[in-house]
LUMTORRO-569406 format. One line per field, with one value per residue (C-alpha): residue number from 1; residue in one letter; z, y, x. Coordinates in steps of 0.2 Angstrom, whole numbers, plus 5000, padded with zeros to 4 digits. Each point is the difference from the previous one (the first is absolute). Layout:
N
romar = (NUM;...)
pamar = (A;...)
Z = (Z;...)
Y = (Y;...)
X = (X;...)
***
This chain:
373
romar = (1;2;3;4;5;6;7;8;9;10;11;12;13;14;15;16;17;18;19;20;21;22;23;24;25;26;27;28;29;30;31;32;33;34;35;36;37;38;39;40;41;42;43;44;45;46;47;48;49;50;51;52;53;54;55;56;57;58;59;60;61;62;63;64;65;66;67;68;69;70;71;72;73;74;75;76;77;78;79;80;81;82;83;84;85;86;87;88;89;90;91;92;93;94;95;96;97;98;99;100;101;102;103;104;105;106;107;108;109;110;111;112;113;114;115;116;117;118;119;120;121;122;123;124;125;126;127;128;129;130;131;132;133;134;135;136;137;138;139;140;141;142;143;144;145;146;147;148;149;150;151;152;153;154;155;156;157;158;159;160;161;162;163;164;165;166;167;168;169;170;171;172;173;174;175;176;177;178;179;180;181;182;183;184;185;186;187;188;189;190;191;192;193;194;195;196;197;198;199;200;201;202;203;204;205;206;207;208;209;210;211;212;213;214;215;216;217;218;219;220;221;222;223;224;225;226;227;228;229;230;231;232;233;234;235;236;237;238;239;240;241;242;243;244;245;246;247;248;249;250;251;252;253;254;255;256;257;258;259;260;261;262;263;264;265;266;267;268;269;270;271;272;273;274;275;276;277;278;279;280;281;282;283;284;285;286;287;288;289;290;291;292;293;294;295;296;297;298;299;300;301;302;303;304;305;306;307;308;309;310;311;312;313;314;315;316;317;318;319;320;321;322;323;324;325;326;327;328;329;330;331;332;333;334;335;336;337;338;339;340;341;342;343;344;345;346;347;348;349;350;351;352;353;354;355;356;357;358;359;360;361;362;363;364;365;366;367;368;369;370;371;372;373)
pamar = (M;R;T;F;K;D;L;G;L;H;N;N;Y;I;K;S;L;K;A;I;G;I;N;T;P;T;D;I;Q;A;Q;A;I;P;I;L;N;A;S;K;T;D;F;I;G;I;A;Q;T;G;T;G;K;T;A;A;Y;G;L;P;L;L;H;H;V;E;P;N;K;N;A;V;Q;G;L;I;I;A;P;T;R;E;L;V;Q;Q;I;K;K;Q;L;F;K;F;T;K;Y;N;T;Q;K;I;F;V;E;G;V;Y;G;G;E;K;I;D;I;H;I;R;N;L;K;R;P;T;H;L;I;V;A;T;P;G;R;L;L;D;L;L;D;K;N;I;I;D;L;K;H;I;K;I;L;I;L;D;E;A;D;E;M;L;S;M;G;F;K;K;D;L;N;A;I;L;D;A;T;T;K;S;A;R;T;T;W;L;F;S;A;T;M;P;E;A;L;K;H;I;V;S;R;Y;I;S;K;N;A;I;R;V;T;V;D;R;K;S;S;V;N;T;N;I;T;H;H;F;I;K;S;S;I;V;D;K;A;H;T;V;M;R;F;L;E;D;R;E;D;D;R;G;I;I;F;C;R;T;K;A;G;T;Q;A;L;K;Q;Q;L;Q;K;E;H;F;N;V;D;A;L;E;G;D;M;T;Q;K;A;R;D;K;V;M;R;A;F;K;N;T;N;L;Q;I;L;I;S;T;D;V;S;A;R;G;I;D;V;N;N;L;A;F;V;I;H;H;Q;L;P;E;H;L;E;Y;Y;T;H;R;S;G;R;T;A;R;A;G;K;K;G;L;S;I;A;L;V;L;P;N;E;L;Q;K;I;A;D;L;E;R;T;L;G;I;K;M;K;E;L;T;L)
Z = (5000;4995;5013;4998;5001;4985;4990;5002;5013;5011;5018;5006;4990;5006;5018;4997;4993;5015;5012;4992;5000;4982;4999;4984;4982;4992;4982;4992;5011;4996;4982;4998;5013;4991;4983;5006;5011;4986;4984;4992;4992;4998;5010;5001;5016;5001;5017;5011;5013;5017;4993;5005;4985;5010;5005;4983;4992;5015;5006;4982;4998;5017;4994;4984;5010;5002;5017;4996;4985;5005;4986;4998;4993;5002;4998;5006;4994;5009;4999;5018;5014;5012;4989;4997;5019;5002;4987;5008;5017;4993;4991;5016;5010;4987;5002;5019;5001;4985;5004;4987;5001;4985;5000;4994;4998;4998;4990;4998;4999;5015;5008;4997;4985;5010;5012;4986;4992;5016;5003;4983;5003;5011;4993;4992;4991;4997;4998;5003;4992;4994;4982;5002;5013;4991;4984;5011;5006;4983;4993;5013;4996;5018;4995;4989;4992;4989;5011;5002;4998;5004;4998;5008;4997;5015;4999;4982;4996;5014;4995;4983;5007;5011;4984;5001;4982;4993;5016;4998;4982;5004;5014;4989;4987;5012;5004;4989;4993;4995;5017;5011;5002;5003;5012;4999;5013;4999;5005;4982;4983;4992;4982;5006;5009;4985;4990;5014;4999;4981;5001;5014;5005;4990;4989;5009;5017;5011;5005;5016;5004;5017;5000;5009;5010;5008;5006;5012;5018;5007;5017;4994;5002;4987;5002;4992;5007;4989;5003;4990;4996;5014;5013;4997;5014;5013;4995;5003;5017;5005;4995;5009;5016;5001;4999;5010;5005;4982;4988;4981;4983;4991;4981;4989;4981;5000;5010;5002;5007;5012;5007;5001;5010;5011;5005;5003;5012;5009;5003;5009;5010;4992;5000;4982;4987;4982;4986;4983;4985;5003;5018;5003;5004;5017;5003;4993;5011;5016;4996;4996;5016;5010;4992;5002;5018;5004;5005;4985;4999;4983;4984;4985;4983;4981;4992;4993;5017;5009;4989;5012;5016;5011;5016;5010;5011;4990;5003;4985;4984;4994;4981;5001;4981;4991;4990;4982;4996;5007;5004;5012;5011;5004;5003;5012;5009;5002;5013;5013;5006;4999;5009;5001;5009;4995;4992;4992;4983;5000;4984;5000;4984;4992;4993;4982;5005;5005;4983;5005;5016;4989;4988;5015;5007;4983;4995;5017;5006;5016;5008;5006;5013;5003;5017;5008;5014)
Y = (5000;5017;5014;5018;5000;4989;5013;5013;5011;5012;4994;5016;4994;4982;5007;5010;4985;4990;5014;4999;4981;4997;4986;4990;5008;4996;4993;5017;5008;4986;5002;5019;5007;4994;5006;5017;5002;4996;5008;5014;4991;5002;4986;4992;4990;4990;4994;5000;5014;4996;4991;5013;5011;5015;4993;4992;5018;5011;4993;5001;5017;5006;4992;5011;5016;5013;5008;5014;5005;5012;4995;4989;4984;4987;5000;4987;5001;4990;5000;5005;5012;4985;4991;5016;5002;4982;5000;5016;4992;4984;5010;5010;4983;4993;5015;4999;4996;5010;5012;5013;5006;4996;5011;4994;5010;4993;5010;4995;5006;5004;5011;5018;5003;5015;4987;4990;5016;5005;4983;4998;5016;4989;4989;4986;4985;4989;5004;4987;5007;4996;5005;5014;5010;4998;5007;5015;5003;4999;5012;5012;4997;4995;4984;4999;4983;5003;4991;4984;4985;4987;5000;4986;4996;4990;4990;5006;4989;5008;5018;4996;4992;5016;5011;5007;4995;5018;5006;4987;5005;5018;4996;4988;5013;5013;4990;4999;4982;5000;5005;4988;4981;4994;4986;4994;4989;4992;4985;4998;5006;5006;5006;5019;4997;4991;5017;5010;4987;5001;5019;5004;4985;4993;4985;4993;5001;4986;4991;4989;4991;4992;4984;5003;4984;5006;5016;4993;5001;4982;5007;5003;4986;5002;4995;5003;5001;4996;5013;5009;5019;5003;4990;5007;5014;4987;4988;5015;5003;4982;5000;5016;4994;4985;5011;5015;5004;4999;5014;4999;5007;4996;5003;5005;5003;5016;5016;4997;4982;5007;5013;4988;4987;5013;5006;4982;4996;5016;4998;4984;5009;4993;5012;5003;5014;5001;5007;5004;5012;5013;5004;5017;4999;5006;4986;4987;5006;4999;4982;4995;5008;4991;4983;5002;5005;4985;5011;4992;4981;4996;5010;4998;5005;4999;4994;5017;5009;4987;5004;5005;4993;4994;4994;4985;4987;4997;4983;4998;5007;4996;5001;5005;4998;4992;5013;5003;4996;4985;5011;5010;4984;5000;5018;4999;4984;5008;5013;4986;4988;5014;5000;4981;4998;4989;5006;4994;5005;4996;5001;5001;4991;4997;4983;5005;5007;4983;4999;5016;4992;4986;5013;5009;4984;4995;5017;5004;4983;5001;4988;5008;4990;5002;5008;4997;5013)
X = (5000;5007;5003;4999;5019;5001;4989;5014;4991;5011;5002;4990;4985;5001;5001;4985;4990;5005;4994;4982;5000;5004;5013;4997;4997;4983;5001;4997;5014;5012;4998;4998;5012;5017;4994;4994;5015;5013;4994;4991;4986;4981;4991;4983;4996;4983;4997;4984;4997;5007;5016;5012;5001;5004;5017;5002;5001;5003;5017;5008;4992;5009;5016;5000;4997;5014;4997;5012;4990;4986;4987;4985;5008;4986;4981;4988;4982;4987;4981;4994;5005;5001;5012;5011;5001;5005;5013;5008;5000;5008;5014;5003;5002;5012;5012;5000;5019;5006;5014;4993;4982;4989;4985;4983;4984;4982;4987;4982;4982;4990;5014;5001;5012;5008;5007;5008;5007;5008;5007;5008;5010;5010;5014;4991;5008;4985;4981;4986;4984;4983;4997;4988;5009;5016;4993;4993;5018;5007;4987;5006;5018;5003;5009;5015;5002;5015;5012;4989;5011;4986;4981;4990;4982;4994;4983;4999;4985;4990;5004;4993;4984;4998;5000;5018;5005;5000;5009;5013;5003;5002;5013;5010;5000;5006;5016;5015;4999;5019;5005;4990;4997;4982;4996;4982;4992;4983;4989;4993;5004;4983;4999;5000;5016;5008;4997;5010;5014;5001;5001;5010;5011;5015;4997;5016;4992;5004;4984;4998;4983;4998;4989;4984;5002;5016;4993;4987;5004;5002;4995;4982;4987;4986;4982;4983;4983;4984;4987;4986;4999;4987;5010;5017;4999;4994;5014;5012;4992;5002;5018;5004;4990;5012;5015;4995;5018;5007;5003;4998;4994;4984;5002;4985;5000;4989;4999;4981;5004;5013;4988;4985;5010;5007;4983;4994;5015;4999;4981;5005;5014;5015;5015;5002;5002;5003;5012;4993;5004;4986;5006;5009;5019;4996;4988;5012;5014;4989;4995;5018;5006;4987;5005;5019;4999;4988;4985;4991;4999;4993;5003;4989;5007;5000;5016;5006;4997;5010;5016;5014;4992;5014;4994;5008;4991;4985;4993;4989;4994;4982;4995;4982;5000;5014;5011;4997;5019;5009;5015;4989;4998;5018;5001;4985;5006;5017;4993;5001;5014;5013;5017;5000;4983;4986;4984;4983;4993;4981;4990;4981;4994;4983;4996;5004;5017;5008;5009;5008;5007;5007;5008;5008;5007;5007;5007;5008;5005;4990;4987;4984;4990;4982;4996;4983;4994)
***
């Protein structure tokens, strides 16, 4: 088994990884880090969400920064405010033992733009940004991207599904193609993303695809419960009553479904709240603060709203509906069983969805046992 030292990482970064409990590289890290560390090349990495892609690109990016050069040298674009904040936090942790400071700024919607403008007047080596807010700052000539050496698109497929295609084209056009390398990381490669790849990424780009089966956390036990549409809320309640001290996330496919389940559970006095796309940023922040500091026991969320959630000690994940894409199952389930702990992934399925369970088992190489409450 390869170690981070084998991948060519500086001892300071290895020390930082150990301090946050990361001792063994994941598949995407083991394959991407040596390539991105050693050469100036465009890169495409396809791996499921939750497989350690931030370290796969973040550590090589830090490796290429010149701390003595006061200019923005790297740009990471991500779909949501929460993911931007998480990436910035991770990069800060990676540099804990560096002798020279590397400055990272996060810019995103839902924050007053004046605050970002003020922060960007400080020395800044790396920017992590959502597409919309980055374009606002470019339009105001606040950010100079002339010295960008590396541009990273993280969760690229998700950005396209959220409607950021035009924004991404504008940002990529605003950076000097000859002076930068582009690293793209995504869980899937839909047609719209192939168009961006053909237009903005070199035909000689190195591609790495991680097998879905190798990305599933072996500390997660997978179950399914047969239910009906009208009984699903009661099934969830029975499950929560059996685990009244455990914390977890319930995933729904729609905003309306998220709110409906929240109201049903709150009516029965369960300690739950919800995250979904129509909420104001202030309301989202309030819910996330309560969840992170354990005042909130159960979080109900859509797939997109859960991007960037980084909370440890979650005992379970419930799939109120199976996700539209198989890749999302891995992303959802990966919210539990973190830092070497055990976790449960429970899918509520209708009688006509049993074939989907078989598809998940075959594609991800897992065994899903039926659970009876």
